[in-house]
N, CA, C and O atoms as a DFTB+ gen file, in Angstrom:
392 C
 N C O
     1  1      10.956     -30.455      52.062
     2  2      11.506     -29.578      51.053
     3  2      11.005     -29.952      49.658
     4  3      10.746     -29.086      48.823
     5  1      10.876     -31.248      49.425
     6  2      10.385     -31.738      48.138
     7  2       8.945     -31.274      47.927
     8  3       8.567     -30.932      46.807
     9  1       8.142     -31.260      48.986
    10  2       6.747     -30.856      48.865
    11  2       6.632     -29.385      48.486
    12  3       5.746     -28.997      47.725
    13  1       7.521     -28.585      49.014
    14  2       7.496     -27.154      48.694
    15  2       7.826     -26.956      47.215
    16  3       7.144     -26.197      46.527
    17  1       8.855     -27.626      46.725
    18  2       9.209     -27.518      45.312
    19  2       8.096     -28.045      44.412
    20  3       7.836     -27.489      43.345
    21  1       7.441     -29.120      44.847
    22  2       6.330     -29.693      44.084
    23  2       5.162     -28.703      44.006
    24  3       4.576     -28.517      42.939
    25  1       4.830     -28.075      45.123
    26  2       3.730     -27.102      45.151
    27  2       4.082     -25.891      44.285
    28  3       3.240     -25.392      43.539
    29  1       5.320     -25.424      44.387
    30  2       5.740     -24.272      43.575
    31  2       5.691     -24.627      42.091
    32  3       5.217     -23.828      41.283
    33  1       6.165     -25.794      41.729
    34  2       6.141     -26.180      40.318
    35  2       4.716     -26.379      39.814
    36  3       4.428     -26.063      38.660
    37  1       3.829     -26.888      40.640
    38  2       2.418     -27.030      40.252
    39  2       1.790     -25.652      40.053
    40  3       1.041     -25.443      39.099
    41  1       2.094     -24.714      40.950
    42  2       1.550     -23.353      40.812
    43  2       2.072     -22.685      39.545
    44  3       1.315     -22.034      38.825
    45  1       3.355     -22.845      39.275
    46  2       3.925     -22.253      38.066
    47  2       3.316     -22.892      36.821
    48  3       3.003     -22.198      35.854
    49  1       3.150     -24.196      36.844
    50  2       2.536     -24.887      35.705
    51  2       1.090     -24.440      35.497
    52  3       0.650     -24.254      34.362
    53  1       0.355     -24.270      36.595
    54  2      -1.033     -23.820      36.493
    55  2      -1.086     -22.401      35.919
    56  3      -1.940     -22.097      35.087
    57  1      -0.176     -21.538      36.364
    58  2      -0.146     -20.167      35.857
    59  2       0.153     -20.150      34.363
    60  3      -0.537     -19.468      33.605
    61  1       1.166     -20.887      33.930
    62  2       1.511     -20.917      32.501
    63  2       0.405     -21.570      31.670
    64  3       0.170     -21.168      30.530
    65  1      -0.264     -22.558      32.224
    66  2      -1.397     -23.161      31.525
    67  2      -2.528     -22.158      31.335
    68  3      -3.128     -22.075      30.264
    69  1      -2.814     -21.388      32.406
    70  2      -3.846     -20.360      32.315
    71  2      -3.466     -19.311      31.272
    72  3      -4.302     -18.919      30.459
    73  1      -2.207     -18.850      31.287
    74  2      -1.752     -17.844      30.328
    75  2      -1.847     -18.370      28.893
    76  3      -2.242     -17.636      27.988
    77  1      -1.489     -19.628      28.688
    78  2      -1.584     -20.209      27.345
    79  2      -3.037     -20.253      26.888
    80  3      -3.333     -19.951      25.732
    81  1      -3.945     -20.628      27.785
    82  2      -5.374     -20.672      27.455
    83  2      -5.892     -19.272      27.129
    84  3      -6.641     -19.091      26.170
    85  1      -5.492     -18.286      27.927
    86  2      -5.929     -16.909      27.715
    87  2      -5.396     -16.361      26.387
    88  3      -6.136     -15.727      25.635
    89  1      -4.130     -16.601      26.104
    90  2      -3.538     -16.109      24.857
    91  2      -4.124     -16.809      23.634
    92  3      -4.266     -16.190      22.580
    93  1      -4.464     -18.083      23.761
    94  2      -5.105     -18.795      22.648
    95  2      -6.457     -18.155      22.326
    96  3      -6.814     -18.010      21.157
    97  1      -7.201     -17.775      23.357
    98  2      -8.476     -17.095      23.152
    99  2      -8.296     -15.738      22.508
   100  3      -9.077     -15.353      21.638
   101  1      -7.274     -15.011      22.925
   102  2      -6.993     -13.704      22.353
   103  2      -6.601     -13.825      20.886
   104  3      -7.041     -13.031      20.055
   105  1      -5.791     -14.798      20.573
   106  2      -5.384     -15.015      19.176
   107  2      -6.592     -15.410      18.334
   108  3      -6.716     -14.983      17.186
   109  1      -7.472     -16.213      18.892
   110  2      -8.681     -16.617      18.170
   111  2      -9.565     -15.400      17.879
   112  3     -10.095     -15.260      16.777
   113  1      -9.717     -14.532      18.866
   114  2     -10.507     -13.316      18.656
   115  2      -9.875     -12.419      17.596
   116  3     -10.575     -11.846      16.762
   117  1      -8.560     -12.303      17.633
   118  2      -7.867     -11.484      16.639
   119  2      -8.039     -12.065      15.241
   120  3      -8.204     -11.321      14.274
   121  1      -8.002     -13.383      15.131
   122  2      -8.173     -14.029      13.828
   123  2      -9.581     -13.780      13.279
   124  3      -9.748     -13.534      12.084
   125  1     -10.589     -13.844      14.150
   126  2     -11.957     -13.556      13.713
   127  2     -12.078     -12.111      13.237
   128  3     -12.748     -11.836      12.242
   129  1     -11.429     -11.186      13.949
   130  2     -11.454      -9.778      13.566
   131  2     -10.798      -9.582      12.201
   132  3     -11.308      -8.833      11.368
   133  1      -9.683     -10.245      11.974
   134  2      -8.994     -10.146      10.686
   135  2      -9.877     -10.676       9.561
   136  3      -9.931     -10.086       8.482
   137  1     -10.564     -11.782       9.809
   138  2     -11.461     -12.339       8.788
   139  2     -12.606     -11.380       8.491
   140  3     -13.010     -11.237       7.337
   141  1     -13.138     -10.714       9.530
   142  2     -14.190      -9.725       9.310
   143  2     -13.670      -8.552       8.483
   144  3     -14.374      -8.048       7.608
   145  1     -12.446      -8.119       8.755
   146  2     -11.858      -7.031       7.974
   147  2     -11.666      -7.427       6.520
   148  3     -11.853      -6.605       5.623
   149  1     -11.296      -8.665       6.280
   150  2     -11.141      -9.127       4.903
   151  2     -12.471      -9.098       4.167
   152  3     -12.525      -8.732       2.993
   153  1     -13.542      -9.480       4.848
   154  2     -14.869      -9.447       4.230
   155  2     -15.256      -8.005       3.905
   156  3     -15.787      -7.727       2.829
   157  1     -14.990      -7.095       4.833
   158  2     -15.305      -5.679       4.601
   159  2     -14.471      -5.137       3.450
   160  3     -14.981      -4.383       2.621
   161  1     -13.196      -5.510       3.385
   162  2     -12.343      -5.042       2.293
   163  2     -12.847      -5.520       0.940
   164  3     -12.853      -4.754      -0.024
   165  1     -13.266      -6.764       0.858
   166  2     -13.798      -7.283      -0.408
   167  2     -15.088      -6.551      -0.766
   168  3     -15.301      -6.198      -1.926
   169  1     -15.940      -6.325       0.215
   170  2     -17.186      -5.589      -0.009
   171  2     -16.903      -4.182      -0.516
   172  3     -17.516      -3.727      -1.482
   173  1     -15.963      -3.489       0.146
   174  2     -15.626      -2.132      -0.264
   175  2     -15.000      -2.121      -1.653
   176  3     -15.277      -1.228      -2.454
   177  1     -14.165      -3.101      -1.935
   178  2     -13.537      -3.156      -3.259
   179  2     -14.589      -3.323      -4.348
   180  3     -14.523      -2.650      -5.376
   181  1     -15.552      -4.206      -4.140
   182  2     -16.586      -4.395      -5.158
   183  2     -17.425      -3.134      -5.323
   184  3     -17.808      -2.782      -6.438
   185  1     -17.712      -2.450      -4.209
   186  2     -18.471      -1.199      -4.313
   187  2     -17.677      -0.121      -5.041
   188  3     -18.232       0.612      -5.860
   189  1     -16.389      -0.019      -4.752
   190  2     -15.552       0.968      -5.428
   191  2     -15.454       0.646      -6.909
   192  3     -15.537       1.542      -7.749
   193  1     -15.279      -0.620      -7.231
   194  2     -15.184      -1.022      -8.640
   195  2     -16.492      -0.736      -9.371
   196  3     -16.469      -0.259     -10.506
   197  1     -17.623      -1.017      -8.744
   198  2     -18.918      -0.743      -9.352
   199  2     -19.115       0.755      -9.554
   200  3     -19.565       1.187     -10.615
   201  1     -18.779       1.546      -8.539
   202  2     -18.917       3.000      -8.662
   203  2     -17.999       3.545      -9.754
   204  3     -18.385       4.430     -10.517
   205  1     -16.796       3.013      -9.818
   206  2     -15.850       3.442     -10.852
   207  2     -16.393       3.125     -12.241
   208  3     -16.360       3.975     -13.130
   209  1     -16.890       1.908     -12.429
   210  2     -17.446       1.523     -13.729
   211  2     -18.656       2.370     -14.088
   212  3     -18.804       2.794     -15.234
   213  1     -19.532       2.619     -13.100
   214  2     -20.722       3.438     -13.358
   215  2     -20.352       4.870     -13.711
   216  3     -20.961       5.468     -14.598
   217  1     -19.369       5.418     -13.031
   218  2     -18.971       6.793     -13.333
   219  2     -18.324       6.879     -14.709
   220  3     -18.488       7.881     -15.406
   221  1     -17.602       5.857     -15.105
   222  2     -17.029       5.848     -16.456
   223  2     -18.139       5.758     -17.499
   224  3     -18.047       6.395     -18.549
   225  1     -19.182       4.981     -17.231
   226  2     -20.308       4.864     -18.165
   227  2     -21.062       6.190     -18.256
   228  3     -21.426       6.627     -19.348
   229  1     -21.293       6.824     -17.116
   230  2     -22.025       8.092     -17.105
   231  2     -21.274       9.158     -17.889
   232  3     -21.872       9.953     -18.615
   233  1     -19.962       9.162     -17.733
   234  2     -19.165      10.221     -18.358
   235  2     -18.446       9.731     -19.609
   236  3     -17.324      10.157     -19.880
   237  1     -19.073       8.844     -20.374
   238  2     -18.421       8.320     -21.578
   239  2     -18.180       9.398     -22.640
   240  3     -17.280       9.267     -23.470
   241  1     -18.983      10.455     -22.610
   242  2     -18.796      11.548     -23.577
   243  2     -18.024      12.719     -22.977
   244  3     -17.747      13.691     -23.679
   245  1     -17.673      12.648     -21.707
   246  2     -16.965      13.749     -21.069
   247  2     -17.866      14.929     -20.770
   248  3     -17.393      16.061     -20.665
   249  1     -19.152      14.681     -20.631
   250  2     -20.115      15.755     -20.412
   251  2     -19.941      16.424     -19.061
   252  3     -20.294      17.594     -18.907
   253  1     -19.407      15.715     -18.080
   254  2     -19.273      16.291     -16.751
   255  2     -17.917      16.956     -16.524
   256  3     -17.585      17.320     -15.396
   257  1     -17.151      17.111     -17.564
   258  2     -15.848      17.727     -17.413
   259  2     -15.916      19.245     -17.543
   260  3     -14.886      19.904     -17.682
   261  1     -17.099      19.789     -17.500
   262  2     -17.235      21.236     -17.628
   263  2     -16.772      21.923     -16.342
   264  3     -16.445      21.265     -15.354
   265  1     -16.752      23.239     -16.372
   266  2     -16.202      24.016     -15.265
   267  2     -17.248      24.362     -14.200
   268  3     -16.931      25.106     -13.271
   269  1     -18.456      23.863     -14.298
   270  2     -19.476      24.208     -13.321
   271  2     -19.314      23.372     -12.049
   272  3     -18.404      22.549     -11.953
   273  1     -20.190      23.586     -11.088
   274  2     -20.098      22.908      -9.796
   275  2     -20.285      21.396      -9.931
   276  3     -19.595      20.618      -9.273
   277  1     -21.212      20.993     -10.777
   278  2     -21.444      19.556     -10.961
   279  2     -20.214      18.886     -11.565
   280  3     -19.861      17.771     -11.179
   281  1     -19.570      19.553     -12.500
   282  2     -18.363      19.006     -13.123
   283  2     -17.223      18.885     -12.135
   284  3     -16.481      17.902     -12.151
   285  1     -17.078      19.893     -11.266
   286  2     -16.028      19.851     -10.251
   287  2     -16.271      18.719      -9.267
   288  3     -15.353      17.973      -8.929
   289  1     -17.502      18.595      -8.813
   290  2     -17.846      17.520      -7.879
   291  2     -17.634      16.155      -8.524
   292  3     -17.081      15.244      -7.908
   293  1     -18.079      16.025      -9.768
   294  2     -17.920      14.756     -10.478
   295  2     -16.443      14.406     -10.637
   296  3     -16.049      13.259     -10.426
   297  1     -15.635      15.381     -11.003
   298  2     -14.208      15.090     -11.191
   299  2     -13.529      14.752      -9.875
   300  3     -12.638      13.904      -9.852
   301  1     -13.923      15.392      -8.776
   302  2     -13.364      15.047      -7.467
   303  2     -13.759      13.626      -7.055
   304  3     -12.933      12.867      -6.549
   305  1     -15.015      13.280      -7.272
   306  2     -15.456      11.919      -6.952
   307  2     -14.731      10.892      -7.815
   308  3     -14.292       9.855      -7.319
   309  1     -14.611      11.182      -9.090
   310  2     -13.921      10.260      -9.988
   311  2     -12.455      10.104      -9.596
   312  3     -11.921       8.996      -9.639
   313  1     -11.808      11.185      -9.219
   314  2     -10.411      11.127      -8.787
   315  2     -10.262      10.291      -7.513
   316  3      -9.335       9.489      -7.397
   317  1     -11.176      10.482      -6.563
   318  2     -11.138       9.713      -5.317
   319  2     -11.348       8.229      -5.592
   320  3     -10.638       7.388      -5.042
   321  1     -12.305       7.910      -6.428
   322  2     -12.581       6.511      -6.751
   323  2     -11.395       5.889      -7.482
   324  3     -11.046       4.738      -7.222
   325  1     -10.779       6.627      -8.385
   326  2      -9.606       6.097      -9.092
   327  2      -8.453       5.832      -8.127
   328  3      -7.758       4.824      -8.255
   329  1      -8.247       6.729      -7.164
   330  2      -7.192       6.541      -6.167
   331  2      -7.459       5.311      -5.318
   332  3      -6.561       4.499      -5.091
   333  1      -8.696       5.172      -4.847
   334  2      -9.045       4.002      -4.033
   335  2      -8.938       2.717      -4.837
   336  3      -8.489       1.694      -4.320
   337  1      -9.346       2.763      -6.093
   338  2      -9.254       1.579      -6.945
   339  2      -7.801       1.164      -7.132
   340  3      -7.485      -0.024      -7.089
   341  1      -6.914       2.138      -7.341
   342  2      -5.490       1.828      -7.480
   343  2      -4.938       1.181      -6.213
   344  3      -4.179       0.214      -6.280
   345  1      -5.326       1.724      -5.060
   346  2      -4.844       1.164      -3.791
   347  2      -5.351      -0.255      -3.597
   348  3      -4.585      -1.135      -3.203
   349  1      -6.624      -0.493      -3.866
   350  2      -7.169      -1.833      -3.693
   351  2      -6.572      -2.794      -4.703
   352  3      -6.321      -3.954      -4.377
   353  1      -6.341      -2.334      -5.922
   354  2      -5.715      -3.197      -6.928
   355  2      -4.295      -3.568      -6.518
   356  3      -3.871      -4.708      -6.709
   357  1      -3.550      -2.604      -5.950
   358  2      -2.194      -2.889      -5.485
   359  2      -2.202      -3.909      -4.357
   360  3      -1.376      -4.821      -4.341
   361  1      -3.140      -3.762      -3.401
   362  2      -3.229      -4.712      -2.297
   363  2      -3.623      -6.097      -2.803
   364  3      -3.108      -7.111      -2.333
   365  1      -4.545      -6.126      -3.769
   366  2      -4.967      -7.418      -4.320
   367  2      -3.806      -8.101      -5.038
   368  3      -3.637      -9.315      -4.926
   369  1      -3.013      -7.337      -5.768
   370  2      -1.863      -7.884      -6.475
   371  2      -0.833      -8.415      -5.491
   372  3      -0.267      -9.486      -5.711
   373  1      -0.581      -7.693      -4.419
   374  2       0.382      -8.140      -3.412
   375  2      -0.084      -9.417      -2.730
   376  3       0.724     -10.306      -2.460
   377  1      -1.389      -9.516      -2.448
   378  2      -1.901     -10.717      -1.777
   379  2      -1.875     -11.923      -2.707
   380  3      -1.723     -13.053      -2.243
   381  1      -2.021     -11.702      -4.018
   382  2      -1.952     -12.814      -4.972
   383  2      -0.526     -13.313      -5.139
   384  3      -0.312     -14.495      -5.407
   385  1       0.461     -12.419      -4.983
   386  2       1.858     -12.816      -5.134
   387  2       2.314     -13.711      -3.998
   388  3       3.210     -14.535      -4.183
   389  1       1.718     -13.566      -2.835
   390  2       2.116     -14.374      -1.679
   391  2       1.614     -15.745      -1.857
   392  3       1.835     -16.600      -0.999
């Protein structure tokens, strides 16, 4: 009877050991994915900030605020970039507070 309990406990221990090893690998993969996303977020933030600064420089006189197609496209792009910049700035502020 003792041998049966010993074999069962060894099997259960082996199963839990395997599950712990598998979950550790999964967590490691998830951590690498999160780090890659952080790199992409920083890259996108710098690109958005650069585009925002360039668009402000281009339109320093308000020349693209006219009612033609180029002005409409420019204002839509500027609005989108401003929205994205606000979102990234909010996320950056929240991450600095932690």
